[in-house]
C-alpha positions in Angstrom: -5.5 -7.4 -9.7 -2.4 -6.0 -11.6 -2.1 -2.7 -10.2 -3.1 0.7 -12.9 0.2 2.7 -13.0 0.7 4.8 -10.5 0.0 8.5 -11.1 -2.5 8.0 -13.6 -5.1 10.8 -13.4 -7.8 9.8 -11.0 -6.2 8.7 -8.0 -7.5 10.4 -5.0 -6.4 14.5 -4.1 -5.9 17.2 -7.0 -2.4 17.7 -6.2 0.5 18.6 -9.4 -0.3 16.4 -12.4 3.1 14.9 -13.0 3.5 13.0 -16.4 2.8 9.6 -16.3 7.3 8.6 -17.5 7.5 10.7 -13.9 5.8 7.3 -12.5 7.4 4.7 -15.6 10.1 2.9 -13.5 8.0 2.7 -10.9 5.4 0.9 -12.9 8.0 -1.0 -14.5 8.6 -2.7 -11.8 5.6 -2.9 -10.0 4.6 -5.1 -14.0 8.4 -7.3 -14.2 7.0 -7.7 -10.4 3.5 -9.0 -10.3 3.2 -6.7 -7.5 -0.3 -5.9 -6.3 -2.2 -4.2 -4.5 -3.5 -5.0 -1.4 -6.2 -2.5 -0.8 -7.3 -0.1 2.5 -9.3 0.1 5.3 -9.7 3.9 6.8 -9.0 7.1 5.7 -8.5 7.2 1.7 -5.4 9.2 1.9 -1.9 8.2 3.3 -0.5 12.6 2.7 -1.8 15.7 3.3 -0.6 19.2 2.5 -2.1 20.5 5.8 -3.1 23.9 4.4 -5.9 25.4 4.6 -9.3 23.9 3.5 -9.5 25.2 0.2 -5.7 24.4 -0.9 -5.3 21.1 1.1 -4.0 18.6 -1.1 -5.0 14.9 0.4 -3.6 11.5 -1.6 -3.1 8.1 -1.5 1.3 8.1 -2.3 1.9 4.8 0.3 0.8 1.4 -0.8 1.5 -2.5 0.2 2.1 -4.8 -2.4 2.4 -7.6 -2.6 2.7 -11.0 -4.9 0.1 -12.9 -5.6 2.3 -15.6 -3.9 2.7 -14.1 -0.3 -0.8 -13.1 -0.5 -2.1 -16.9 -0.8 0.9 -18.4 1.5 -0.3 -15.4 4.0 -4.4 -15.4 3.4 -6.0 -12.8 4.2 -4.2 -9.2 5.1 -5.6 -6.2 6.0 -4.5 -2.8 5.5 -4.9 -0.1 7.8 -4.7 3.8 7.0 -4.6 5.6 10.5 -5.1 9.2 11.5 -1.7 10.0 13.9 0.0 12.6 15.4 1.9 13.5 12.6 -0.7 15.9 10.8 0.2 15.4 7.0 0.9 11.8 7.3 -1.2 8.7 8.0 0.9 5.4 9.2 -0.3 2.1 7.1 -0.9 -1.2 9.8 -0.4 -4.4 8.0 -2.3 -7.5 10.0 -1.4 -10.5 8.3 -3.9 -12.4 11.1 -7.9 -10.1 10.6 -9.9 -11.1 13.1 -13.3 -11.8 11.8 -16.2 -9.6 12.8 -18.5 -12.2 14.0 -22.2 -10.5 13.8 -24.4 -11.4 16.1 -27.8 -13.1 15.8 -30.1 -9.8 16.5 -32.1 -11.0 19.1 -36.4 -11.8 18.2 -38.5 -12.3 21.2 -41.3 -14.7 20.3 -44.5 -14.6 22.4 -45.5 -18.5 22.4 -42.3 -19.2 24.9 -45.6 -16.5 27.0 -47.4 -20.3 26.3 -44.2 -22.3 28.0 -43.1 -22.6 32.2 -41.7 -20.2 33.5 -40.7 -17.4 30.7 -43.5 -15.5 31.5 -42.9 -14.9 35.2 -39.1 -14.5 33.3 -40.1 -12.3 31.5 -41.8 -10.3 34.7 -39.6 -9.8 36.7 -37.4 -8.5 34.6 -39.5 -6.0 33.2 -40.1 -5.0 37.0 -37.0 -4.9 37.9 -35.9 -1.1 39.1 -32.8 0.1 37.0 -31.1 3.4 37.5 -30.6 5.8 34.1 -32.5 6.5 31.0 -35.4 5.8 29.7 -33.3 4.4 27.1 -30.7 2.7 28.8 -33.3 0.9 30.9 -35.6 -1.0 28.0 -32.3 -1.8 27.2 -31.0 -3.4 30.3 -34.6 -5.3 30.2 -34.6 -7.1 27.8 -31.0 -8.4 28.1 -31.8 -9.7 31.1 -35.2 -11.7 28.8 -32.7 -13.0 26.1 -30.5 -14.0 28.5 -32.9 -15.8 31.1 -34.5 -16.9 28.1 -31.4 -18.0 26.0 -30.0 -20.5 29.5 
């Protein structure tokens, strides 16, 4: 995806409107080199005026660009906008080896397990365990104990 010209109306923020001519040289450079924006995660802005809320302006003025060949050779890449101690600027973190988050399957108890050998005993032992903490925490721990016992 080739970038729409940078500086076009419709970009994040409500800052000073600049003429498209002021971005021509930069946009020609991007198009001539066939650079693509790798996208981002995190907050939608990278720069902020840090004024009061009514006059505050937040814009995405920083981005990571790459050629199609580079993106293909690296594989998955991820840019994250991270708020920092600097009140008016976000850091851009480029990760060329992002880990895919593995979603654990939701544990579902099957009543038919109660008909099999020691399963009823495992459930009863877990449920009778005396634990410290809130009611919800105790239930969570008991379900976890049953799940771990059943999956062994």
